[in-house]
Structures are given as C-alpha cells and as structure tokens.
gemmi code that builds the backbone of each chain (N, CA, C; Angstrom):
import gemmi

chains = {
    "A": [
        ("ASP", (24.038, 63.873, -9.125), (25.165, 64.697, -8.694), (26.227, 64.745, -9.773)),
        ("GLY", (26.714, 65.936, -10.061), (27.800, 66.045, -11.019), (29.114, 65.800, -10.335)),
        ("GLY", (30.027, 65.158, -11.080), (31.305, 64.913, -10.459), (32.181, 64.018, -11.297)),
        ("ILE", (33.274, 63.623, -10.697), (34.254, 62.760, -11.341), (34.340, 61.468, -10.541)),
        ("THR", (34.240, 60.369, -11.231), (34.370, 59.076, -10.573), (35.605, 58.364, -11.102)),
        ("GLN", (36.263, 57.686, -10.193), (37.430, 56.890, -10.550), (37.241, 55.483, -9.988)),
        ("SER", (37.634, 54.521, -10.772), (37.559, 53.148, -10.285), (38.726, 52.352, -10.850)),
        ("PRO", (39.152, 51.326, -10.103), (38.714, 51.013, -8.741), (39.371, 51.942, -7.729)),
        ("LYS", (39.004, 51.782, -6.479), (39.614, 52.592, -5.424), (41.027, 52.088, -5.144)),
        ("TYR", (41.182, 50.757, -5.173), (42.489, 50.114, -5.006), (42.706, 49.157, -6.178)),
        ("LEU", (43.928, 49.106, -6.647), (44.262, 48.236, -7.765), (45.620, 47.618, -7.515)),
        ("PHE", (45.692, 46.320, -7.767), (46.937, 45.609, -7.556), (47.481, 45.151, -8.906)),
        ("ARG", (48.748, 45.371, -9.100), (49.368, 45.008, -10.370), (50.470, 43.989, -10.139)),
        ("LYS", (50.496, 42.999, -10.977), (51.573, 42.020, -10.939), (52.682, 42.478, -11.886)),
        ("GLU", (53.838, 41.937, -11.694), (54.970, 42.265, -12.550), (54.632, 41.962, -14.007)),
        ("GLY", (54.951, 42.896, -14.891), (54.737, 42.678, -16.312), (53.315, 42.867, -16.783)),
        ("GLN", (52.458, 43.294, -15.897), (51.036, 43.411, -16.236), (50.675, 44.853, -16.556)),
        ("ASN", (49.814, 45.033, -17.540), (49.229, 46.354, -17.780), (47.921, 46.443, -17.003)),
        ("VAL", (47.668, 47.578, -16.420), (46.402, 47.789, -15.732), (45.812, 49.121, -16.183)),
        ("THR", (44.489, 49.190, -16.183), (43.808, 50.408, -16.633), (42.970, 50.999, -15.513)),
        ("LEU", (43.154, 52.287, -15.314), (42.403, 53.031, -14.308), (41.311, 53.826, -15.031)),
        ("SER", (40.135, 53.770, -14.465), (38.998, 54.424, -15.098), (38.784, 55.825, -14.527)),
        ("CYS", (38.383, 56.740, -15.384), (37.993, 58.082, -14.969), (36.814, 58.527, -15.818)),
        ("GLU", (35.731, 58.866, -15.146), (34.521, 59.325, -15.836), (34.041, 60.618, -15.195)),
        ("GLN", (33.604, 61.564, -16.036), (33.054, 62.802, -15.497), (31.733, 63.125, -16.190)),
        ("ASN", (30.811, 63.673, -15.394), (29.529, 64.095, -15.967), (29.325, 65.592, -15.805)),
        ("LEU", (30.432, 66.315, -15.791), (30.419, 67.763, -15.634), (30.379, 68.480, -16.978)),
        ("ASN", (30.402, 67.715, -18.058), (30.456, 68.270, -19.402), (31.716, 69.116, -19.624)),
        ("HIS", (32.781, 68.704, -18.961), (34.058, 69.407, -19.111), (34.795, 68.914, -20.339)),
        ("ASP", (35.448, 69.856, -21.006), (36.220, 69.490, -22.188), (37.579, 68.897, -21.819)),
        ("ALA", (38.204, 69.450, -20.800), (39.584, 69.083, -20.483), (39.643, 68.055, -19.365)),
        ("MET", (40.529, 67.090, -19.521), (40.729, 66.088, -18.484), (42.221, 65.852, -18.309)),
        ("TYR", (42.578, 65.418, -17.084), (43.994, 65.314, -16.703), (44.201, 64.072, -15.840)),
        ("TRP", (45.406, 63.547, -15.916), (45.828, 62.511, -14.979), (47.075, 62.986, -14.241)),
        ("TYR", (47.027, 62.818, -12.917), (48.166, 63.149, -12.066), (48.573, 61.916, -11.272)),
        ("ARG", (49.820, 61.933, -10.898), (50.341, 60.935, -9.973), (50.745, 61.663, -8.704)),
        ("GLN", (50.330, 61.114, -7.550), (50.667, 61.723, -6.265), (51.537, 60.760, -5.477)),
        ("ASP", (52.719, 61.196, -5.147), (53.634, 60.436, -4.301), (53.911, 61.231, -3.044)),
        ("PRO", (54.138, 60.551, -1.922), (54.388, 61.268, -0.666), (55.549, 62.239, -0.808)),
        ("GLY", (55.345, 63.472, -0.382), (56.405, 64.459, -0.402), (56.718, 65.042, -1.760)),
        ("GLN", (55.960, 64.645, -2.789), (56.256, 65.154, -4.136), (55.093, 65.897, -4.758)),
        ("GLY", (54.020, 66.022, -4.074), (52.892, 66.729, -4.664), (52.279, 65.949, -5.809)),
        ("LEU", (51.657, 66.666, -6.729), (51.002, 66.057, -7.876), (51.822, 66.328, -9.133)),
        ("ARG", (52.031, 65.303, -9.907), (52.770, 65.465, -11.157), (51.894, 65.041, -12.323)),
        ("LEU", (51.924, 65.823, -13.387), (51.041, 65.627, -14.531), (51.548, 64.501, -15.427)),
        ("ILE", (50.668, 63.535, -15.690), (51.040, 62.401, -16.547), (50.595, 62.667, -17.990)),
        ("TYR", (49.319, 62.883, -18.189), (48.739, 63.164, -19.501), (47.587, 64.137, -19.319)),
        ("TYR", (47.257, 64.833, -20.391), (46.079, 65.679, -20.382), (45.433, 65.670, -21.754)),
        ("SER", (44.160, 66.035, -21.769), (43.397, 66.020, -23.018), (42.449, 67.212, -23.019)),
        ("GLN", (42.444, 67.913, -24.109), (41.573, 69.081, -24.225), (40.278, 68.767, -24.953)),
        ("ILE", (40.335, 67.829, -25.862), (39.145, 67.469, -26.640), (39.189, 65.983, -26.932)),
        ("VAL", (38.067, 65.468, -27.381), (37.992, 64.057, -27.740), (38.998, 63.743, -28.839)),
        ("ASN", (39.583, 62.566, -28.708), (40.545, 62.050, -29.687), (41.841, 62.848, -29.754)),
        ("ASP", (42.108, 63.612, -28.717), (43.380, 64.335, -28.665), (43.887, 64.327, -27.236)),
        ("PHE", (45.170, 64.068, -27.061), (45.763, 64.107, -25.731), (47.253, 64.400, -25.874)),
        ("GLN", (47.820, 64.896, -24.794), (49.214, 65.322, -24.801), (49.941, 64.753, -23.590)),
        ("LYS", (51.226, 64.530, -23.731), (52.044, 64.067, -22.620), (52.267, 65.199, -21.629)),
        ("GLY", (52.283, 64.810, -20.363), (52.653, 65.734, -19.318), (54.115, 65.560, -18.956)),
        ("ASP", (54.431, 65.752, -17.695), (55.824, 65.708, -17.259), (56.387, 64.300, -17.093)),
        ("ILE", (55.511, 63.339, -16.798), (56.001, 61.993, -16.479), (55.204, 60.941, -17.239)),
        ("ALA", (55.106, 61.076, -18.541), (54.256, 60.200, -19.350), (54.857, 58.817, -19.610)),
        ("GLU", (56.133, 58.662, -19.418), (56.768, 57.381, -19.760), (56.184, 56.240, -18.942)),
        ("GLY", (55.786, 55.178, -19.659), (55.214, 54.017, -18.994), (53.707, 54.086, -18.826)),
        ("TYR", (53.116, 55.137, -19.342), (51.659, 55.313, -19.264), (51.093, 55.537, -20.668)),
        ("SER", (49.812, 55.218, -20.819), (49.110, 55.568, -22.049), (47.681, 55.934, -21.701)),
        ("VAL", (47.060, 56.712, -22.580), (45.682, 57.150, -22.352), (44.917, 57.081, -23.656)),
        ("SER", (43.610, 57.240, -23.546), (42.751, 57.401, -24.712), (41.648, 58.376, -24.346)),
        ("ARG", (41.060, 59.001, -25.344), (39.946, 59.918, -25.098), (38.966, 59.750, -26.240)),
        ("GLU", (38.264, 58.649, -26.179), (37.296, 58.330, -27.234), (35.948, 58.990, -26.986)),
        ("LYS", (35.684, 59.323, -25.732), (34.443, 59.991, -25.365), (34.776, 61.175, -24.485)),
        ("LYS", (33.939, 62.180, -24.532), (34.173, 63.378, -23.734), (34.185, 63.048, -22.250)),
        ("GLU", (33.365, 62.113, -21.841), (33.191, 61.834, -20.424), (34.289, 60.953, -19.845)),
        ("SER", (35.068, 60.305, -20.683), (35.946, 59.248, -20.211), (37.398, 59.469, -20.617)),
        ("PHE", (38.297, 59.204, -19.679), (39.731, 59.412, -19.946), (40.515, 58.329, -19.194)),
        ("PRO", (40.486, 57.091, -19.657), (41.176, 56.010, -18.946), (42.687, 56.091, -19.070)),
        ("LEU", (43.344, 55.683, -18.018), (44.813, 55.672, -17.968), (45.286, 54.224, -17.853)),
        ("THR", (46.189, 53.821, -18.732), (46.789, 52.496, -18.646), (48.213, 52.628, -18.122)),
        ("VAL", (48.478, 51.882, -17.063), (49.831, 51.813, -16.524), (50.466, 50.569, -17.124)),
        ("THR", (51.443, 50.745, -17.952), (52.020, 49.624, -18.672), (53.153, 48.983, -17.882)),
        ("SER", (53.608, 47.848, -18.367), (54.713, 47.156, -17.703), (56.012, 47.954, -17.803)),
        ("ALA", (56.034, 48.936, -18.680), (57.230, 49.770, -18.820), (57.381, 50.767, -17.669)),
        ("GLN", (56.328, 50.957, -16.906), (56.393, 51.857, -15.752), (56.979, 51.068, -14.594)),
        ("LYS", (58.216, 51.359, -14.263), (58.959, 50.537, -13.299), (58.618, 50.832, -11.850)),
        ("ASN", (58.039, 51.948, -11.589), (57.690, 52.309, -10.212), (56.254, 52.808, -10.167)),
        ("PRO", (55.301, 51.922, -10.379), (53.918, 52.375, -10.534), (53.169, 52.620, -9.234)),
        ("THR", (53.718, 52.183, -8.122), (53.009, 52.322, -6.855), (52.832, 53.795, -6.526)),
        ("ALA", (51.592, 54.235, -6.502), (51.289, 55.643, -6.264), (49.784, 55.815, -6.153)),
        ("PHE", (49.395, 57.035, -5.862), (47.993, 57.421, -5.848), (47.738, 58.214, -7.119)),
        ("TYR", (46.746, 57.787, -7.903), (46.494, 58.399, -9.202), (45.206, 59.215, -9.142)),
        ("LEU", (45.319, 60.453, -9.553), (44.187, 61.371, -9.513), (43.816, 61.821, -10.914)),
        ("CYS", (42.538, 61.776, -11.191), (41.995, 62.281, -12.435), (41.336, 63.622, -12.145)),
        ("ALA", (41.441, 64.541, -13.053), (40.837, 65.855, -12.880), (40.215, 66.307, -14.189)),
        ("SER", (39.337, 67.275, -14.085), (38.767, 67.863, -15.293), (38.569, 69.351, -15.074)),
        ("SER", (38.494, 70.056, -16.190), (38.175, 71.482, -16.132), (37.307, 71.818, -17.328)),
        ("ARG", (36.562, 72.910, -17.182), (35.598, 73.270, -18.223), (36.296, 73.519, -19.541)),
        ("GLY", (37.407, 74.223, -19.469), (38.125, 74.541, -20.695), (39.605, 74.540, -20.446)),
        ("GLN", (40.296, 75.237, -21.299), (41.740, 75.195, -21.227), (42.345, 76.562, -20.908)),
        ("GLY", (41.523, 77.491, -20.486), (42.026, 78.833, -20.252), (42.861, 78.955, -19.003)),
        ("LEU", (43.457, 80.091, -18.851), (44.349, 80.345, -17.723), (43.592, 80.362, -16.414)),
        ("GLN", (42.316, 80.713, -16.437), (41.567, 80.838, -15.200), (40.616, 79.682, -14.969)),
        ("GLU", (40.921, 78.553, -15.531), (40.067, 77.400, -15.308), (40.439, 76.699, -14.016)),
        ("THR", (39.437, 76.269, -13.286), (39.630, 75.523, -12.055), (39.538, 74.042, -12.368)),
        ("GLN", (40.456, 73.282, -11.811), (40.415, 71.841, -11.990), (39.656, 71.203, -10.832)),
        ("TYR", (38.870, 70.187, -11.162), (38.113, 69.429, -10.177), (38.610, 67.989, -10.212)),
        ("PHE", (38.718, 67.411, -9.034), (39.400, 66.124, -8.907), (38.458, 64.992, -8.547)),
        ("GLY", (38.814, 63.801, -9.009), (38.137, 62.590, -8.592), (38.706, 62.078, -7.281)),
        ("PRO", (38.160, 60.981, -6.760), (38.578, 60.459, -5.460), (39.889, 59.695, -5.494)),
        ("GLY", (40.378, 59.360, -6.677), (41.681, 58.713, -6.785), (41.631, 57.200, -6.796)),
        ("THR", (42.693, 56.632, -7.347), (42.918, 55.185, -7.332), (44.302, 54.932, -6.784)),
        ("ARG", (44.381, 54.048, -5.798), (45.694, 53.700, -5.255), (46.165, 52.415, -5.928)),
        ("LEU", (47.291, 52.491, -6.583), (47.859, 51.347, -7.297), (49.009, 50.769, -6.499)),
        ("LEU", (48.946, 49.474, -6.291), (49.984, 48.775, -5.535), (50.526, 47.627, -6.375)),
        ("VAL", (51.802, 47.399, -6.248), (52.443, 46.322, -7.004), (52.617, 45.107, -6.116)),
        ("LEU", (52.179, 43.956, -6.620), (52.330, 42.713, -5.847), (53.725, 42.145, -6.032)),
    ],
    "B": [
        ("ALA", (64.898, 76.400, -11.212), (63.725, 75.843, -11.879), (62.460, 76.493, -11.323)),
        ("GLN", (61.479, 76.635, -12.218), (60.223, 77.199, -11.759), (59.520, 76.200, -10.867)),
        ("SER", (58.957, 76.677, -9.760), (58.392, 75.736, -8.805), (57.410, 76.419, -7.887)),
        ("VAL", (56.732, 75.573, -7.135), (55.863, 76.026, -6.054), (56.384, 75.382, -4.771)),
        ("SER", (56.650, 76.187, -3.781), (57.237, 75.676, -2.549), (56.285, 75.798, -1.375)),
        ("GLN", (56.130, 74.703, -0.681), (55.415, 74.715, 0.589), (56.430, 74.253, 1.632)),
        ("HIS", (56.850, 75.166, 2.446), (57.995, 74.880, 3.311), (57.628, 74.021, 4.504)),
        ("ASN", (56.379, 74.091, 4.945), (55.946, 73.299, 6.083), (55.393, 71.984, 5.579)),
        ("HIS", (56.078, 70.899, 5.860), (55.591, 69.614, 5.382), (54.596, 69.003, 6.363)),
        ("HIS", (54.836, 69.217, 7.645), (53.944, 68.699, 8.666), (53.718, 69.795, 9.699)),
        ("VAL", (52.461, 70.000, 10.030), (52.116, 70.987, 11.045), (51.150, 70.333, 12.026)),
        ("ILE", (51.432, 70.526, 13.311), (50.538, 70.009, 14.343), (50.082, 71.183, 15.190)),
        ("LEU", (48.781, 71.315, 15.333), (48.210, 72.411, 16.117), (47.138, 71.877, 17.043)),
        ("SER", (46.909, 72.613, 18.091), (45.764, 72.328, 18.953), (44.554, 73.076, 18.427)),
        ("GLU", (43.390, 72.554, 18.752), (42.168, 73.248, 18.346), (42.175, 74.679, 18.852)),
        ("ALA", (41.631, 75.555, 18.048), (41.514, 76.997, 18.329), (42.805, 77.759, 18.049)),
        ("ALA", (43.868, 77.057, 17.725), (45.096, 77.762, 17.359), (44.929, 78.389, 15.982)),
        ("SER", (45.753, 79.388, 15.706), (45.709, 80.011, 14.381), (46.644, 79.268, 13.438)),
        ("LEU", (46.269, 79.290, 12.181), (47.007, 78.547, 11.162), (47.521, 79.486, 10.089)),
        ("GLU", (48.747, 79.285, 9.698), (49.252, 79.914, 8.486), (50.165, 78.935, 7.778)),
        ("LEU", (49.811, 78.585, 6.557), (50.618, 77.690, 5.733), (51.226, 78.497, 4.595)),
        ("GLY", (52.529, 78.343, 4.447), (53.230, 79.129, 3.446), (53.202, 78.506, 2.065)),
        ("CYS", (53.139, 79.373, 1.057), (53.232, 78.942, -0.334), (53.979, 80.024, -1.090)),
        ("ASN", (55.054, 79.656, -1.728), (55.807, 80.578, -2.566), (55.990, 79.971, -3.949)),
        ("TYR", (55.945, 80.819, -4.946), (56.131, 80.347, -6.316), (57.220, 81.173, -6.959)),
        ("SER", (57.742, 80.667, -8.056), (58.908, 81.323, -8.654), (58.646, 81.822, -10.067)),
        ("TYR", (57.382, 82.009, -10.446), (57.073, 82.472, -11.799), (56.927, 83.977, -11.810)),
        ("GLY", (57.438, 84.590, -12.870), (57.418, 86.038, -12.912), (56.221, 86.639, -13.600)),
        ("GLY", (55.521, 85.878, -14.405), (54.421, 86.442, -15.182), (53.101, 86.351, -14.454)),
        ("THR", (52.045, 86.446, -15.229), (50.693, 86.343, -14.666), (50.462, 84.938, -14.131)),
        ("VAL", (49.954, 84.870, -12.919), (49.677, 83.570, -12.327), (48.274, 83.575, -11.744)),
        ("ASN", (47.715, 82.419, -11.667), (46.487, 82.196, -10.918), (46.814, 81.183, -9.832)),
        ("LEU", (46.273, 81.402, -8.670), (46.715, 80.668, -7.492), (45.553, 79.941, -6.839)),
        ("PHE", (45.838, 78.771, -6.331), (44.810, 77.918, -5.760), (45.321, 77.262, -4.477)),
        ("TRP", (44.401, 77.012, -3.565), (44.651, 76.102, -2.463), (43.618, 74.991, -2.538)),
        ("TYR", (44.122, 73.760, -2.482), (43.271, 72.582, -2.449), (43.476, 71.874, -1.110)),
        ("VAL", (42.462, 71.157, -0.669), (42.557, 70.389, 0.565), (42.143, 68.946, 0.278)),
        ("GLN", (42.834, 68.036, 0.925), (42.521, 66.613, 0.782), (42.298, 66.052, 2.178)),
        ("TYR", (41.041, 65.887, 2.563), (40.713, 65.291, 3.857), (40.966, 63.790, 3.783)),
        ("PRO", (41.243, 63.175, 4.912), (41.536, 61.736, 4.915), (40.452, 60.940, 4.206)),
        ("GLY", (40.866, 60.172, 3.222), (39.930, 59.320, 2.492), (39.037, 60.030, 1.503)),
        ("GLN", (39.266, 61.317, 1.319), (38.420, 62.066, 0.394), (39.228, 62.615, -0.767)),
        ("HIS", (38.510, 63.109, -1.764), (39.209, 63.621, -2.930), (39.664, 65.060, -2.708)),
        ("LEU", (40.540, 65.498, -3.556), (41.075, 66.850, -3.499), (39.950, 67.851, -3.786)),
        ("GLN", (39.807, 68.835, -2.891), (38.734, 69.820, -3.052), (39.334, 71.217, -3.100)),
        ("LEU", (38.711, 72.083, -3.864), (39.167, 73.464, -3.942), (38.760, 74.225, -2.680)),
        ("LEU", (39.729, 74.857, -2.033), (39.468, 75.698, -0.873), (39.200, 77.137, -1.295)),
        ("LEU", (40.082, 77.645, -2.124), (39.945, 79.011, -2.611), (40.870, 79.221, -3.799)),
        ("LYS", (40.634, 80.329, -4.492), (41.457, 80.623, -5.659), (41.580, 82.136, -5.824)),
        ("TYR", (42.661, 82.535, -6.449), (42.894, 83.938, -6.760), (43.212, 84.069, -8.235)),
        ("PHE", (42.434, 84.921, -8.906), (42.714, 85.230, -10.299), (43.154, 86.683, -10.458)),
        ("SER", (42.421, 87.581, -9.829), (42.747, 89.002, -9.920), (41.923, 89.740, -8.869)),
        ("GLY", (42.185, 91.039, -8.737), (41.380, 91.843, -7.816), (41.935, 91.841, -6.409)),
        ("ASP", (41.033, 91.854, -5.447), (41.423, 91.917, -4.036), (42.382, 90.778, -3.716)),
        ("PRO", (43.585, 91.112, -3.228), (44.561, 90.045, -2.972), (44.225, 89.177, -1.765)),
        ("LEU", (43.263, 89.602, -0.971), (42.829, 88.785, 0.162), (41.588, 88.007, -0.279)),
        ("VAL", (41.757, 86.712, -0.349), (40.716, 85.856, -0.895), (40.119, 85.013, 0.229)),
        ("LYS", (38.810, 84.968, 0.263), (38.153, 84.142, 1.269), (37.615, 82.878, 0.598)),
        ("GLY", (37.798, 81.754, 1.290), (37.338, 80.496, 0.745), (36.324, 79.836, 1.663)),
        ("ILE", (36.193, 78.535, 1.473), (35.232, 77.806, 2.280), (35.797, 77.498, 3.656)),
        ("LYS", (34.909, 77.204, 4.580), (35.269, 76.729, 5.922), (36.144, 77.705, 6.691)),
        ("GLY", (36.005, 78.985, 6.412), (36.716, 79.999, 7.181), (38.159, 80.234, 6.780)),
        ("PHE", (38.588, 79.625, 5.707), (39.953, 79.816, 5.230), (40.062, 81.088, 4.395)),
        ("GLU", (41.227, 81.680, 4.414), (41.526, 82.809, 3.557), (42.979, 82.737, 3.137)),
        ("ALA", (43.298, 83.434, 2.078), (44.681, 83.471, 1.618), (44.973, 84.866, 1.093)),
        ("GLU", (46.216, 85.261, 1.238), (46.624, 86.580, 0.775), (47.696, 86.460, -0.282)),
        ("PHE", (47.448, 87.072, -1.422), (48.409, 87.103, -2.511), (49.292, 88.328, -2.323)),
        ("ILE", (50.578, 88.110, -2.139), (51.531, 89.214, -2.044), (52.480, 89.079, -3.222)),
        ("LYS", (52.219, 89.875, -4.240), (52.955, 89.736, -5.497), (54.454, 89.971, -5.303)),
        ("SER", (54.797, 90.943, -4.470), (56.211, 91.285, -4.293), (56.986, 90.174, -3.615)),
        ("LYS", (56.276, 89.349, -2.891), (56.921, 88.240, -2.187), (56.668, 86.902, -2.880)),
        ("PHE", (55.967, 86.925, -4.006), (55.623, 85.690, -4.717), (54.994, 84.675, -3.763)),
        ("SER", (54.098, 85.167, -2.924), (53.542, 84.278, -1.917), (52.018, 84.263, -1.965)),
        ("PHE", (51.463, 83.188, -1.474), (50.008, 83.007, -1.402), (49.738, 82.132, -0.184)),
        ("ASN", (49.916, 82.711, 0.996), (49.814, 81.945, 2.227), (48.364, 81.737, 2.633)),
        ("LEU", (48.105, 80.566, 3.167), (46.769, 80.178, 3.608), (46.655, 80.421, 5.103)),
        ("ARG", (45.508, 80.964, 5.530), (45.334, 81.267, 6.949), (43.947, 80.846, 7.420)),
        ("LYS", (43.906, 80.570, 8.702), (42.621, 80.359, 9.363), (42.807, 80.789, 10.817)),
        ("PRO", (41.943, 81.643, 11.337), (42.151, 82.200, 12.673), (42.067, 81.158, 13.787)),
        ("SER", (41.203, 80.154, 13.606), (40.987, 79.194, 14.676), (40.670, 77.831, 14.042)),
        ("VAL", (41.606, 76.919, 14.145), (41.410, 75.624, 13.476), (40.559, 74.695, 14.325)),
        ("GLN", (39.962, 73.740, 13.631), (39.162, 72.721, 14.284), (39.753, 71.353, 13.985)),
        ("TRP", (39.378, 70.395, 14.770), (39.855, 69.033, 14.562), (39.544, 68.575, 13.138)),
        ("SER", (38.408, 69.003, 12.615), (37.989, 68.587, 11.277), (38.836, 69.200, 10.165)),
        ("ASP", (39.726, 70.110, 10.500), (40.632, 70.670, 9.487), (41.842, 69.773, 9.241)),
        ("THR", (41.941, 68.719, 10.000), (43.031, 67.757, 9.761), (42.958, 67.244, 8.341)),
        ("ALA", (44.021, 67.488, 7.583), (44.007, 67.178, 6.146), (45.376, 67.496, 5.572)),
        ("GLU", (45.498, 67.248, 4.267), (46.691, 67.676, 3.549), (46.291, 68.837, 2.639)),
        ("TYR", (47.111, 69.859, 2.635), (46.801, 71.086, 1.910), (47.829, 71.297, 0.802)),
        ("PHE", (47.333, 71.593, -0.384), (48.189, 71.781, -1.548), (47.981, 73.168, -2.131)),
        ("CYS", (49.076, 73.835, -2.376), (49.059, 75.089, -3.115), (49.332, 74.767, -4.580)),
        ("ALA", (48.689, 75.485, -5.492), (48.908, 75.252, -6.916), (48.915, 76.577, -7.662)),
        ("VAL", (49.680, 76.604, -8.723), (49.803, 77.789, -9.561), (49.480, 77.395, -10.993)),
        ("ASN", (48.712, 78.216, -11.652), (48.373, 78.015, -13.058), (48.899, 79.223, -13.808)),
        ("ARG", (49.810, 78.978, -14.725), (50.420, 80.138, -15.358), (50.754, 79.871, -16.823)),
        ("GLY", (50.978, 80.956, -17.545), (51.377, 80.823, -18.925), (52.882, 80.674, -19.019)),
        ("PRO", (53.426, 80.469, -20.187), (52.741, 80.303, -21.469), (52.045, 78.950, -21.540)),
        ("PRO", (51.137, 78.784, -22.455), (50.384, 77.529, -22.511), (51.221, 76.373, -23.022)),
        ("LEU", (50.767, 75.183, -22.656), (51.359, 73.970, -23.197), (50.837, 73.756, -24.615)),
        ("ALA", (51.248, 72.667, -25.208), (50.691, 72.282, -26.506), (49.169, 72.203, -26.384)),
        ("SER", (48.485, 72.442, -27.416), (47.017, 72.453, -27.482), (46.420, 73.617, -26.714)),
        ("GLY", (47.238, 74.514, -26.222), (46.704, 75.727, -25.620), (46.327, 75.646, -24.168)),
        ("THR", (46.541, 74.522, -23.531), (46.158, 74.452, -22.131), (47.241, 75.049, -21.248)),
        ("TYR", (46.852, 75.419, -20.059), (47.792, 75.953, -19.101), (48.042, 74.920, -18.016)),
        ("LYS", (49.235, 74.935, -17.511), (49.654, 73.858, -16.624), (49.551, 74.270, -15.173)),
        ("TYR", (48.952, 73.410, -14.396), (48.981, 73.563, -12.952), (50.310, 73.027, -12.432)),
        ("ILE", (50.921, 73.775, -11.538), (52.076, 73.286, -10.810), (51.674, 73.209, -9.344)),
        ("PHE", (51.847, 72.042, -8.767), (51.456, 71.833, -7.380), (52.663, 71.866, -6.460)),
        ("GLY", (52.444, 72.359, -5.266), (53.436, 72.215, -4.222), (53.412, 70.801, -3.677)),
        ("THR", (54.334, 70.508, -2.794), (54.474, 69.146, -2.280), (53.475, 68.828, -1.177)),
        ("GLY", (52.727, 69.812, -0.739), (51.690, 69.557, 0.250), (52.156, 69.776, 1.679)),
        ("THR", (51.216, 70.114, 2.532), (51.443, 70.252, 3.976), (50.398, 69.419, 4.690)),
        ("ARG", (50.880, 68.520, 5.511), (49.963, 67.703, 6.310), (49.694, 68.423, 7.630)),
        ("LEU", (48.443, 68.741, 7.846), (48.034, 69.407, 9.077), (47.313, 68.410, 9.969)),
        ("LYS", (47.752, 68.360, 11.198), (47.050, 67.548, 12.191), (46.598, 68.476, 13.301)),
        ("VAL", (45.303, 68.455, 13.581), (44.757, 69.284, 14.645), (44.367, 68.373, 15.792)),
        ("LEU", (44.918, 68.664, 16.942), (44.667, 67.868, 18.125), (43.434, 68.388, 18.851)),
        ("ALA", (42.545, 67.462, 19.191), (41.307, 67.861, 19.865), (41.573, 68.246, 21.311)),
    ],
}
model = gemmi.Model(1)
for chain_id, residues in chains.items():
    chain = gemmi.Chain(chain_id)
    for i, (resn, *xyz) in enumerate(residues, 1):
        res = gemmi.Residue()
        res.name, res.seqid = resn, gemmi.SeqId(i, " ")
        for name, pos in zip(("N", "CA", "C"), xyz):
            atom = gemmi.Atom()
            atom.name, atom.element = name, gemmi.Element(name[0])
            atom.pos, atom.b_iso = gemmi.Position(*pos), 0.0
            res.add_atom(atom)
        chain.add_residue(res)
    model.add_chain(chain)
structure = gemmi.Structure()
structure.add_model(model)
structure.setup_entities()
C-alpha cells in the first residue's frame, strides 16, 4: 500500500529534551511538509521540502529543525527551544510543487510534554 | 490578513439531517480549494477539490461543494448525514504567488467539528 507513515503515534518529551518525529512516504512524491495542529487553530506550516537536501521554513519554524537526506524521509526534530511543543504533528507530501497539487497526510504524532 | 474562515466550529446534527459547512477565503487571485476530513483516530483525508471548471464539485461519501467566486466561498454540503460522518472538517486554499523554491502554500481553516447523533 502506498502512503505516509509517521512514528511514533504518541511521544513524550521532557524539559530540555530534543525529540525527533519520523515521516516516511512511499508515494514517490517530491514535496514533503510538516504541520502543527492545535485545537481551534487549524494546521500551521512548520517546514517544507521540495527536493532532497533542500528545505524551507514555514510560518512557525522556530524551535524546530528538519532534514531531507532521502526522498522518502522528512524527519522533524522538536528542539528544547520550542517552548510550547504540545500539539498534534502532521506530515504531508505532494507529487510536485505546482498550484494544483494535492497534499496527502500521514496519521500524525501527538507530542506531549512531561 | 489573508485567511481561510470556517465560521462553524462545532455542529451537531441528527442522522438524515442536511449539512452545510461554510468556508470563506480572502484571496483575490487564482485559488484552488480543498475540503479535508479527519475521522476520529484517523489521518486527514481529501474529500474533494476544486481547480477549475464546474463550480459544483462532487467528492467521496456523498459530499459536494460549491465554489462561488463572487462570495469567495467554498461551502461543503451533504443532503443527508450519517453517524459515520462524525469528524472534523477542514477547508484549505492553495494559491499563488509561490513561496521560496516555487512551492505554493496551503492555508487551512480552523476546522469544524461535526457530531452526528444516531
């Protein structure tokens, strides 16, 4: 089955700790995205990547970092600099970067702070 | 500020009732419009999308949406809801100009939680 997988489903972070959320896709999509979902705020773009070894900041990149070493993988690290990390994190991908591209989403990771 | 507005944050309906969820956007140029649904415990799924052509778009599970350019709206409708339609619904707009690297940005609404009573 083609799709996007995210792991873990739940992640707990201690104060001062960096944690990494995994996102893998086997759709052969070039573009990948990370969103943060908070109640009542919809989805906000953290980072996006159009090709391997290239990525760009979205609207709320502070306190996060990403890498894109492989086409299939786009891990997100929530650093200790992110003061309010508790949220639902969604990874998405699209075939390309055009105006009419549809984004497809993974199942999400819920991050909680201990 | 440019935005996507979903005015109904919570909607409760009985089964067989008709549904209309509002979505308004504030962009003046070319836009592409989407409705996504997030069922409890599941990932965000595409319900339907509008790029061009017939402004009445039909999606999966009996949903449809109408693009009214003059009203900057893309409301989602379903004539008769079922208990299984209980979910959160998100409207999204993809529009130019592109971001760095040439990609276009999705803007999401804040979502509408629909609860259908059996």
